[in-house]
MARRO-264682 format. One record per residue (C-alpha): residue in three letters; y, x, z; residue number from 1. Coordinates in nm, 4 decimals, m for minus. Layout:
<torvexs>
torvex residu:ALA north:Y east:X up:Z num:NUM
...
</torvexs>
This chain:
<torvexs>
torvex residu:MET north:m22.8650 east:0.4613 up:m3.2923 num:1
torvex residu:GLU north:m22.5187 east:0.4860 up:m3.4461 num:2
torvex residu:LEU north:m22.2369 east:0.7094 up:m3.3260 num:3
torvex residu:ALA north:m21.8779 east:0.7206 up:m3.4447 num:4
torvex residu:MET north:m21.7882 east:1.0620 up:m3.5744 num:5
torvex residu:MET north:m21.5049 east:1.2611 up:m3.4283 num:6
torvex residu:PRO north:m21.2074 east:1.3225 up:m3.6623 num:7
torvex residu:LEU north:m21.2843 east:1.6901 up:m3.7238 num:8
torvex residu:GLY north:m21.2571 east:1.7019 up:m4.0989 num:9
torvex residu:TYR north:m21.5794 east:1.6396 up:m4.2855 num:10
torvex residu:LEU north:m21.8210 east:1.8139 up:m4.0507 num:11
torvex residu:ALA north:m22.1017 east:1.5608 up:m4.0281 num:12
torvex residu:GLN north:m22.2639 east:1.7653 up:m3.7543 num:13
torvex residu:ALA north:m22.0037 east:1.6132 up:m3.5155 num:14
torvex residu:ALA north:m21.8392 east:1.7831 up:m3.2207 num:15
torvex residu:LEU north:m22.0364 east:1.9158 up:m2.9281 num:16
torvex residu:ALA north:m21.7545 east:1.8163 up:m2.6990 num:17
torvex residu:ALA north:m21.8113 east:1.4520 up:m2.7867 num:18
torvex residu:LEU north:m22.1829 east:1.4607 up:m2.7113 num:19
torvex residu:LEU north:m22.2654 east:1.7063 up:m2.4358 num:20
torvex residu:LEU north:m22.2576 east:1.5875 up:m2.0754 num:21
torvex residu:SER north:m22.2596 east:1.7759 up:m1.7439 num:22
torvex residu:LEU north:m22.2961 east:2.1241 up:m1.8902 num:23
torvex residu:THR north:m22.4208 east:2.3468 up:m1.6114 num:24
torvex residu:MET north:m22.5037 east:2.6259 up:m1.8579 num:25
torvex residu:LEU north:m22.8487 east:2.7062 up:m1.7326 num:26
torvex residu:ASN north:m22.9280 east:3.0281 up:m1.9174 num:27
torvex residu:PRO north:m23.2945 east:3.0456 up:m2.0244 num:28
torvex residu:PRO north:m23.4554 east:3.3891 up:m1.9949 num:29
torvex residu:LEU north:m23.4870 east:3.6032 up:m2.3049 num:30
torvex residu:SER north:m23.8621 east:3.5491 up:m2.3004 num:31
torvex residu:SER north:m23.8258 east:3.1701 up:m2.3315 num:32
torvex residu:PRO north:m23.9418 east:2.9999 up:m2.6540 num:33
torvex residu:SER north:m23.5869 east:2.8942 up:m2.7402 num:34
torvex residu:ALA north:m23.4581 east:3.2498 up:m2.7099 num:35
torvex residu:ALA north:m23.7474 east:3.3752 up:m2.9204 num:36
torvex residu:LYS north:m23.6578 east:3.1303 up:m3.1968 num:37
torvex residu:LEU north:m23.2979 east:3.2442 up:m3.1863 num:38
torvex residu:LEU north:m23.4034 east:3.6080 up:m3.2072 num:39
torvex residu:ASN north:m23.5526 east:3.5357 up:m3.5487 num:40
torvex residu:ALA north:m23.2111 east:3.4422 up:m3.6848 num:41
torvex residu:SER north:m22.9601 east:3.6572 up:m3.4986 num:42
torvex residu:SER north:m22.9152 east:3.9504 up:m3.2643 num:43
torvex residu:CYS north:m22.9649 east:3.8768 up:m2.8966 num:44
torvex residu:ASP north:m22.8802 east:4.1120 up:m2.6124 num:45
torvex residu:GLY north:m22.8638 east:4.0607 up:m2.2412 num:46
torvex residu:SER north:m23.0210 east:4.1211 up:m1.9054 num:47
torvex residu:GLY north:m23.1851 east:3.9043 up:m1.6446 num:48
torvex residu:ASN north:m23.1578 east:3.5366 up:m1.7314 num:49
torvex residu:THR north:m22.8696 east:3.5663 up:m1.9759 num:50
torvex residu:CYS north:m22.8980 east:3.5710 up:m2.3525 num:51
torvex residu:ILE north:m22.5801 east:3.6645 up:m2.5396 num:52
torvex residu:PHE north:m22.6009 east:3.6329 up:m2.9155 num:53
torvex residu:ASN north:m22.3854 east:3.6748 up:m3.2226 num:54
torvex residu:MET north:m22.4225 east:3.4927 up:m3.5538 num:55
torvex residu:THR north:m22.2282 east:3.3765 up:m3.8570 num:56
torvex residu:TYR north:m22.1540 east:3.0255 up:m3.9818 num:57
torvex residu:GLY north:m21.9641 east:2.9822 up:m4.3082 num:58
torvex residu:GLY north:m21.6599 east:3.2055 up:m4.2823 num:59
torvex residu:SER north:m21.6784 east:3.2361 up:m3.9026 num:60
torvex residu:THR north:m21.8476 east:3.4702 up:m3.6585 num:61
torvex residu:ILE north:m21.9657 east:3.3367 up:m3.3243 num:62
torvex residu:ALA north:m22.0318 east:3.4968 up:m2.9882 num:63
torvex residu:ALA north:m22.2109 east:3.2666 up:m2.7437 num:64
torvex residu:ASN north:m22.4473 east:3.2331 up:m2.4488 num:65
torvex residu:LEU north:m22.7791 east:3.0621 up:m2.4996 num:66
torvex residu:SER north:m22.7836 east:2.7694 up:m2.2551 num:67
torvex residu:GLN north:m22.9858 east:2.4622 up:m2.1578 num:68
torvex residu:ASP north:m22.8957 east:2.1272 up:m2.0086 num:69
torvex residu:THR north:m22.9496 east:1.7538 up:m2.0343 num:70
torvex residu:PHE north:m22.7150 east:1.5524 up:m2.2523 num:71
torvex residu:THR north:m22.6959 east:1.1864 up:m2.3402 num:72
torvex residu:LEU north:m22.6411 east:1.0208 up:m2.6783 num:73
torvex residu:ALA north:m22.5535 east:0.6543 up:m2.6098 num:74
torvex residu:ASN north:m22.8517 east:0.5516 up:m2.3927 num:75
torvex residu:ASP north:m23.0815 east:0.8327 up:m2.5076 num:76
torvex residu:SER north:m23.1258 east:1.1233 up:m2.2694 num:77
torvex residu:VAL north:m23.2439 east:1.4606 up:m2.3989 num:78
torvex residu:SER north:m23.3610 east:1.7026 up:m2.1300 num:79
torvex residu:SER north:m23.3819 east:2.0819 up:m2.1597 num:80
torvex residu:TYR north:m23.1658 east:2.0788 up:m2.4693 num:81
torvex residu:THR north:m23.0951 east:2.4343 up:m2.5865 num:82
torvex residu:PHE north:m22.7546 east:2.5176 up:m2.7309 num:83
torvex residu:GLY north:m22.5069 east:2.7986 up:m2.7685 num:84
torvex residu:CYS north:m22.2100 east:2.7904 up:m2.5330 num:85
torvex residu:LEU north:m21.9245 east:2.9357 up:m2.7374 num:86
torvex residu:GLN north:m21.7431 east:3.2338 up:m2.5927 num:87
torvex residu:LYS north:m21.5488 east:3.3532 up:m2.8968 num:88
torvex residu:THR north:m21.5087 east:3.2529 up:m3.2604 num:89
torvex residu:THR north:m21.3262 east:3.4121 up:m3.5509 num:90
torvex residu:GLY north:m21.2505 east:3.2421 up:m3.8825 num:91
torvex residu:ASN north:m21.1907 east:2.8736 up:m3.9458 num:92
torvex residu:SER north:m21.5391 east:2.7336 up:m4.0169 num:93
torvex residu:VAL north:m21.6130 east:2.6407 up:m3.6547 num:94
torvex residu:PRO north:m21.3823 east:2.4084 up:m3.4568 num:95
torvex residu:PRO north:m21.3229 east:2.5078 up:m3.0935 num:96
torvex residu:GLN north:m21.5383 east:2.2146 up:m2.9766 num:97
torvex residu:GLY north:m21.8378 east:2.3622 up:m3.1581 num:98
torvex residu:LEU north:m22.0904 east:2.2055 up:m3.3955 num:99
torvex residu:LEU north:m22.4053 east:2.0028 up:m3.3544 num:100
torvex residu:GLY north:m22.6468 east:2.1183 up:m3.6228 num:101
torvex residu:LEU north:m22.8525 east:1.8677 up:m3.8177 num:102
torvex residu:GLY north:m23.0385 east:2.1160 up:m4.0375 num:103
torvex residu:ARG north:m23.4060 east:2.2129 up:m4.0362 num:104
torvex residu:GLY north:m23.3588 east:2.5124 up:m3.8045 num:105
torvex residu:PRO north:m23.5675 east:2.5374 up:m3.4851 num:106
torvex residu:LEU north:m23.2710 east:2.4814 up:m3.2511 num:107
torvex residu:SER north:m23.1013 east:2.1993 up:m3.4426 num:108
torvex residu:LEU north:m23.0623 east:1.8549 up:m3.2885 num:109
torvex residu:LEU north:m23.3101 east:1.7263 up:m3.5441 num:110
torvex residu:SER north:m23.5787 east:1.9737 up:m3.4381 num:111
torvex residu:GLN north:m23.5241 east:1.9351 up:m3.0639 num:112
torvex residu:THR north:m23.5284 east:1.5535 up:m3.0747 num:113
torvex residu:GLN north:m23.8112 east:1.5097 up:m3.3231 num:114
torvex residu:ASP north:m24.0064 east:1.2772 up:m3.0928 num:115
torvex residu:LEU north:m23.6958 east:1.0676 up:m3.0241 num:116
torvex residu:TYR north:m23.5441 east:1.0314 up:m3.3726 num:117
torvex residu:GLN north:m23.8422 east:1.1143 up:m3.5988 num:118
torvex residu:SER north:m23.6369 east:1.3716 up:m3.7915 num:119
torvex residu:THR north:m23.4382 east:1.0942 up:m3.9591 num:120
torvex residu:PHE north:m23.0604 east:1.0516 up:m3.9734 num:121
torvex residu:SER north:m22.7787 east:0.9390 up:m4.1978 num:122
torvex residu:TYR north:m22.4036 east:0.9765 up:m4.2076 num:123
torvex residu:CYS north:m22.1127 east:0.8146 up:m4.3873 num:124
torvex residu:LEU north:m21.8018 east:1.0241 up:m4.4518 num:125
torvex residu:PRO north:m21.4707 east:0.8432 up:m4.5086 num:126
torvex residu:ASN north:m21.2162 east:0.9161 up:m4.7774 num:127
torvex residu:PHE north:m21.0044 east:1.2106 up:m4.6625 num:128
torvex residu:ARG north:m20.6988 east:0.9860 up:m4.6842 num:129
torvex residu:SER north:m20.8536 east:0.7251 up:m4.4534 num:130
torvex residu:ALA north:m20.6272 east:0.6145 up:m4.1674 num:131
torvex residu:ASN north:m20.9078 east:0.6150 up:m3.9078 num:132
torvex residu:PHE north:m21.1009 east:0.9085 up:m4.0511 num:133
torvex residu:SER north:m21.4004 east:0.8768 up:m3.8219 num:134
torvex residu:GLY north:m21.7158 east:0.7829 up:m4.0173 num:135
torvex residu:SER north:m22.0523 east:0.7272 up:m3.8544 num:136
torvex residu:LEU north:m22.3761 east:0.9068 up:m3.7730 num:137
torvex residu:ARG north:m22.7053 east:0.7150 up:m3.7371 num:138
torvex residu:LEU north:m22.9935 east:0.8878 up:m3.5617 num:139
torvex residu:GLY north:m23.3518 east:0.7696 up:m3.6056 num:140
torvex residu:PRO north:m23.5154 east:0.5356 up:m3.8607 num:141
torvex residu:VAL north:m23.3878 east:0.2137 up:m3.6984 num:142
torvex residu:GLY north:m23.0817 east:0.0635 up:m3.8667 num:143
torvex residu:GLN north:m23.0964 east:0.2753 up:m4.1789 num:144
torvex residu:PRO north:m23.0107 east:0.1001 up:m4.5087 num:145
torvex residu:VAL north:m23.2896 east:m0.0797 up:m4.6914 num:146
torvex residu:ARG north:m23.1282 east:m0.0919 up:m5.0358 num:147
torvex residu:ILE north:m23.0842 east:0.2748 up:m5.1177 num:148
torvex residu:LYS north:m23.1840 east:0.5120 up:m5.3974 num:149
torvex residu:TYR north:m23.4055 east:0.8108 up:m5.3127 num:150
torvex residu:THR north:m23.4754 east:1.1531 up:m5.4543 num:151
torvex residu:PRO north:m23.7344 east:1.3988 up:m5.3145 num:152
torvex residu:LEU north:m23.6245 east:1.6487 up:m5.0504 num:153
torvex residu:LEU north:m23.7446 east:2.0010 up:m5.1256 num:154
torvex residu:LYS north:m23.7988 east:2.3020 up:m4.8996 num:155
torvex residu:ASN north:m23.6986 east:2.6445 up:m5.0203 num:156
torvex residu:PRO north:m23.8656 east:2.9268 up:m4.8222 num:157
torvex residu:ARG north:m23.5733 east:3.1594 up:m4.8942 num:158
torvex residu:ARG north:m23.3324 east:2.9132 up:m4.7255 num:159
torvex residu:PRO north:m23.5580 east:2.7111 up:m4.4938 num:160
torvex residu:SER north:m23.2865 east:2.5317 up:m4.2932 num:161
torvex residu:LEU north:m23.1161 east:2.3732 up:m4.5963 num:162
torvex residu:TYR north:m23.1809 east:2.0405 up:m4.7687 num:163
torvex residu:PHE north:m23.2691 east:2.1006 up:m5.1334 num:164
torvex residu:VAL north:m23.2892 east:1.8335 up:m5.4034 num:165
torvex residu:ASN north:m23.3834 east:1.8591 up:m5.7687 num:166
torvex residu:LEU north:m23.0709 east:1.8376 up:m5.9858 num:167
torvex residu:ILE north:m23.1879 east:1.7875 up:m6.3436 num:168
torvex residu:GLY north:m22.8549 east:1.7361 up:m6.5191 num:169
torvex residu:ILE north:m22.4871 east:1.6371 up:m6.4996 num:170
torvex residu:ARG north:m22.3113 east:1.3725 up:m6.7057 num:171
torvex residu:VAL north:m21.9353 east:1.3775 up:m6.7671 num:172
torvex residu:GLY north:m21.8219 east:1.0376 up:m6.8855 num:173
torvex residu:ASN north:m22.1090 east:0.9226 up:m7.1054 num:174
torvex residu:LYS north:m22.2182 east:1.2717 up:m7.2122 num:175
torvex residu:VAL north:m22.4937 east:1.4752 up:m7.0470 num:176
torvex residu:VAL north:m22.3522 east:1.8263 up:m7.0731 num:177
torvex residu:ASP north:m22.5596 east:2.1175 up:m7.1996 num:178
torvex residu:ILE north:m22.6399 east:2.3212 up:m6.8883 num:179
torvex residu:PRO north:m22.8860 east:2.6131 up:m6.9087 num:180
torvex residu:PRO north:m23.1971 east:2.4929 up:m6.7185 num:181
torvex residu:SER north:m23.2061 east:2.8136 up:m6.5128 num:182
torvex residu:ALA north:m22.8604 east:2.7365 up:m6.3677 num:183
torvex residu:ILE north:m22.9820 east:2.4267 up:m6.1815 num:184
torvex residu:ALA north:m23.3568 east:2.4905 up:m6.1485 num:185
torvex residu:PHE north:m23.5164 east:2.4927 up:m5.8034 num:186
torvex residu:ASN north:m23.6263 east:2.8528 up:m5.7454 num:187
torvex residu:PRO north:m23.8155 east:2.9479 up:m5.4271 num:188
torvex residu:THR north:m23.8097 east:3.3154 up:m5.5289 num:189
torvex residu:THR north:m23.4320 east:3.3580 up:m5.5494 num:190
torvex residu:GLY north:m23.3363 east:3.0726 up:m5.3156 num:191
torvex residu:GLY north:m23.1644 east:2.9024 up:m5.6069 num:192
torvex residu:GLY north:m23.1324 east:2.5309 up:m5.6655 num:193
torvex residu:THR north:m22.9157 east:2.2494 up:m5.5343 num:194
torvex residu:ILE north:m22.8428 east:2.1491 up:m5.1744 num:195
torvex residu:ILE north:m22.6684 east:1.8544 up:m5.0103 num:196
torvex residu:ASP north:m22.4293 east:1.9983 up:m4.7511 num:197
torvex residu:SER north:m22.1687 east:1.8321 up:m4.5304 num:198
torvex residu:GLY north:m22.0211 east:2.1585 up:m4.4024 num:199
torvex residu:THR north:m21.8835 east:2.2608 up:m4.7442 num:200
torvex residu:VAL north:m21.5675 east:2.0806 up:m4.8504 num:201
torvex residu:PHE north:m21.5766 east:2.1034 up:m5.2319 num:202
torvex residu:THR north:m21.8766 east:2.1101 up:m5.4640 num:203
torvex residu:ARG north:m21.9648 east:2.4544 up:m5.5986 num:204
torvex residu:LEU north:m22.1784 east:2.4869 up:m5.9109 num:205
torvex residu:VAL north:m22.3488 east:2.7985 up:m6.0470 num:206
torvex residu:GLU north:m22.1074 east:2.9455 up:m6.3000 num:207
torvex residu:PRO north:m22.2801 east:2.8376 up:m6.6267 num:208
torvex residu:ALA north:m22.3127 east:2.4825 up:m6.4931 num:209
torvex residu:TYR north:m21.9557 east:2.4675 up:m6.3666 num:210
torvex residu:VAL north:m21.8023 east:2.6022 up:m6.6873 num:211
torvex residu:THR north:m21.9889 east:2.3428 up:m6.8944 num:212
torvex residu:VAL north:m21.8851 east:2.0546 up:m6.6655 num:213
torvex residu:ARG north:m21.5260 east:2.1789 up:m6.6401 num:214
torvex residu:ASP north:m21.4832 east:2.2202 up:m7.0151 num:215
torvex residu:GLU north:m21.6109 east:1.8684 up:m7.0868 num:216
torvex residu:PHE north:m21.3875 east:1.7298 up:m6.8100 num:217
torvex residu:ARG north:m21.0846 east:1.9008 up:m6.9658 num:218
torvex residu:ARG north:m21.1769 east:1.7744 up:m7.3131 num:219
torvex residu:ARG north:m21.1908 east:1.4153 up:m7.1907 num:220
torvex residu:VAL north:m20.8681 east:1.4322 up:m6.9904 num:221
torvex residu:LYS north:m20.6871 east:1.5403 up:m7.3108 num:222
torvex residu:VAL north:m20.3920 east:1.7054 up:m7.1394 num:223
torvex residu:ALA north:m20.3106 east:2.0396 up:m7.2967 num:224
torvex residu:ASN north:m20.1237 east:2.1946 up:m7.0047 num:225
torvex residu:VAL north:m20.3959 east:2.3003 up:m6.7579 num:226
torvex residu:THR north:m20.2921 east:2.5096 up:m6.4595 num:227
torvex residu:SER north:m20.4568 east:2.6429 up:m6.1425 num:228
torvex residu:LEU north:m20.3986 east:2.6023 up:m5.7710 num:229
torvex residu:GLY north:m20.5716 east:2.8162 up:m5.5089 num:230
torvex residu:GLY north:m20.9439 east:2.8150 up:m5.5870 num:231
torvex residu:PHE north:m20.9154 east:2.5315 up:m5.8424 num:232
torvex residu:ASP north:m20.8797 east:2.6219 up:m6.2092 num:233
torvex residu:THR north:m20.8452 east:2.2727 up:m6.3604 num:234
torvex residu:CYS north:m20.5186 east:2.1239 up:m6.2413 num:235
torvex residu:TYR north:m20.2528 east:1.9046 up:m6.3973 num:236
torvex residu:THR north:m19.8846 east:1.8471 up:m6.3268 num:237
torvex residu:VAL north:m19.8851 east:1.5014 up:m6.4885 num:238
torvex residu:PRO north:m20.0850 east:1.1911 up:m6.3883 num:239
torvex residu:ILE north:m20.4347 east:1.1848 up:m6.5380 num:240
torvex residu:VAL north:m20.7257 east:0.9460 up:m6.5731 num:241
torvex residu:ALA north:m21.0394 east:1.1391 up:m6.4885 num:242
torvex residu:PRO north:m21.3792 east:1.0666 up:m6.6398 num:243
torvex residu:THR north:m21.6620 east:0.9896 up:m6.4010 num:244
torvex residu:ILE north:m21.9090 east:1.2661 up:m6.3199 num:245
torvex residu:THR north:m22.2717 east:1.1716 up:m6.2575 num:246
torvex residu:PHE north:m22.5248 east:1.3949 up:m6.0848 num:247
torvex residu:LEU north:m22.8704 east:1.3327 up:m6.2279 num:248
torvex residu:PHE north:m23.1429 east:1.3919 up:m5.9695 num:249
torvex residu:THR north:m23.5130 east:1.3215 up:m5.9889 num:250
torvex residu:ASN north:m23.5457 east:0.9385 up:m5.9632 num:251
torvex residu:MET north:m23.1766 east:0.8952 up:m5.8724 num:252
torvex residu:ASN north:m22.8322 east:0.9135 up:m6.0353 num:253
torvex residu:VAL north:m22.5082 east:0.9344 up:m5.8345 num:254
torvex residu:THR north:m22.1860 east:0.8517 up:m6.0201 num:255
torvex residu:LEU north:m21.8618 east:0.9727 up:m5.8635 num:256
torvex residu:PRO north:m21.5327 east:0.7830 up:m5.9078 num:257
torvex residu:GLN north:m21.1900 east:0.9500 up:m5.9147 num:258
torvex residu:ASP north:m21.1510 east:0.9514 up:m5.5360 num:259
torvex residu:ASN north:m21.4535 east:1.1816 up:m5.5144 num:260
torvex residu:LEU north:m21.3362 east:1.4069 up:m5.7950 num:261
torvex residu:LEU north:m20.9615 east:1.4666 up:m5.7640 num:262
torvex residu:ILE north:m20.7641 east:1.6496 up:m5.4972 num:263
torvex residu:HIS north:m20.3840 east:1.6328 up:m5.4845 num:264
torvex residu:SER north:m20.1363 east:1.8923 up:m5.3618 num:265
torvex residu:THR north:m19.9524 east:1.8083 up:m5.0415 num:266
torvex residu:ALA north:m19.6378 east:1.7390 up:m5.2442 num:267
torvex residu:GLY north:m19.8394 east:1.5162 up:m5.4749 num:268
torvex residu:SER north:m19.7139 east:1.6927 up:m5.7868 num:269
torvex residu:ILE north:m20.0436 east:1.8614 up:m5.8845 num:270
torvex residu:THR north:m20.3861 east:1.7045 up:m5.9290 num:271
torvex residu:CYS north:m20.7002 east:1.9182 up:m5.9500 num:272
torvex residu:LEU north:m21.0679 east:1.8743 up:m6.0238 num:273
torvex residu:ALA north:m21.2169 east:1.9213 up:m5.6755 num:274
torvex residu:MET north:m21.5000 east:2.1502 up:m5.7858 num:275
torvex residu:ALA north:m21.5331 east:2.5209 up:m5.8420 num:276
torvex residu:SER north:m21.7706 east:2.7910 up:m5.9533 num:277
torvex residu:ALA north:m22.0193 east:2.9288 up:m5.6997 num:278
torvex residu:PRO north:m21.8934 east:3.2435 up:m5.5241 num:279
torvex residu:ASP north:m21.9983 east:3.5827 up:m5.6532 num:280
torvex residu:ASN north:m22.2208 east:3.6683 up:m5.3578 num:281
torvex residu:VAL north:m22.5661 east:3.5754 up:m5.2220 num:282
torvex residu:ASN north:m22.4811 east:3.2098 up:m5.2879 num:283
torvex residu:SER north:m22.4149 east:3.2644 up:m5.6589 num:284
torvex residu:VAL north:m22.7475 east:3.0952 up:m5.7436 num:285
torvex residu:LEU north:m22.6818 east:2.7914 up:m5.5217 num:286
torvex residu:ASN north:m22.5324 east:2.4588 up:m5.6312 num:287
torvex residu:VAL north:m22.3730 east:2.2795 up:m5.3355 num:288
torvex residu:ILE north:m22.3002 east:1.9064 up:m5.3436 num:289
torvex residu:ALA north:m22.0266 east:1.9049 up:m5.0809 num:290
torvex residu:ASN north:m21.8605 east:1.6567 up:m4.8505 num:291
torvex residu:MET north:m21.5693 east:1.5443 up:m5.0683 num:292
torvex residu:GLN north:m21.8196 east:1.4351 up:m5.3307 num:293
torvex residu:GLN north:m22.0173 east:1.2534 up:m5.0593 num:294
torvex residu:GLN north:m21.7284 east:1.0497 up:m4.9151 num:295
torvex residu:ASN north:m21.7810 east:0.6720 up:m4.9076 num:296
torvex residu:HIS north:m22.1557 east:0.7162 up:m4.9509 num:297
torvex residu:ARG north:m22.4329 east:0.6705 up:m4.6940 num:298
torvex residu:ILE north:m22.6429 east:0.9898 up:m4.7088 num:299
torvex residu:LEU north:m22.9877 east:0.9404 up:m4.5536 num:300
torvex residu:PHE north:m23.2169 east:1.2306 up:m4.4647 num:301
torvex residu:ASP north:m23.5756 east:1.1071 up:m4.4230 num:302
torvex residu:VAL north:m23.7492 east:1.4355 up:m4.3450 num:303
torvex residu:PRO north:m24.0972 east:1.2967 up:m4.2554 num:304
torvex residu:ASN north:m24.1167 east:1.1316 up:m4.5980 num:305
torvex residu:SER north:m23.9452 east:1.4245 up:m4.7742 num:306
torvex residu:ARG north:m23.6755 east:1.2154 up:m4.9346 num:307
torvex residu:LEU north:m23.2968 east:1.1894 up:m4.9458 num:308
torvex residu:GLY north:m23.1239 east:0.8555 up:m4.9990 num:309
torvex residu:VAL north:m22.7760 east:0.7791 up:m5.1294 num:310
torvex residu:ALA north:m22.5985 east:0.4422 up:m5.1278 num:311
torvex residu:ARG north:m22.2347 east:0.3505 up:m5.1864 num:312
torvex residu:GLU north:m22.0656 east:0.2385 up:m4.8635 num:313
torvex residu:LEU north:m21.7075 east:0.2015 up:m4.7500 num:314
torvex residu:CYS north:m21.6947 east:0.4490 up:m4.4622 num:315
torvex residu:THR north:m21.4291 east:0.3766 up:m4.2016 num:316
</torvexs>
């Protein structure tokens, strides 16, 4: 089943407001299985039949009620669907309509509709300059692309809800850059490795990997005057021709053209490499292939067969 995505930036999870029907906000008791699952991930306080919980998502904090209802996706009805009814959010990571999670967590859409969609979905994110800016989300194995390249999906026990893949190298132009193996290695002890994530806007690479890629990018652009803008440290005030960057995964290479690599200032006078070093926090060991680098690709998550597929597609 295919759904058009709402124009809410690059959040492939789509908006709750577009999908939920007849919300009566039936609060399950704290002893219910859904509340118990939530308790494993966040604080939950309440009395009687109400569960009020707080959690974080990206740079936002969320206060919500745990609720249940039936909602319909196209012609598919999902009964007793458990979700958080937002009461208050701070930060800018969560739109006011909310998010529909497609991760591996116990309360995600994927987990709650496993019998219906067989834990399989794909999305196609349009270029951020697209006039329509909608994209599409396909749920279930039916209608997924046949001609597509796959790499194994990995599970990291330190970050069980995320989709890990094995990044084995990065090529800038025709050169595979010299990245320390530990910077991109899958590591179940530290939670390190590489994930595919639609909720992050720009790709973040562990510092040794980013520095190596950035330096080779700068060398090939051959413009001496490099400046910075916001969180980007490789920017130019003159037009440039960027080399391609290719992510080398197990059994699959993904080559990114300029539209997936360059971001322009609103005035159009500055062009930047749309990547950055991983933040100096708990995510410092995590490489994130983000949504700008995914645009105009069909990204297929085939969880039962532990594989992730990527195919070029014009997403409108």
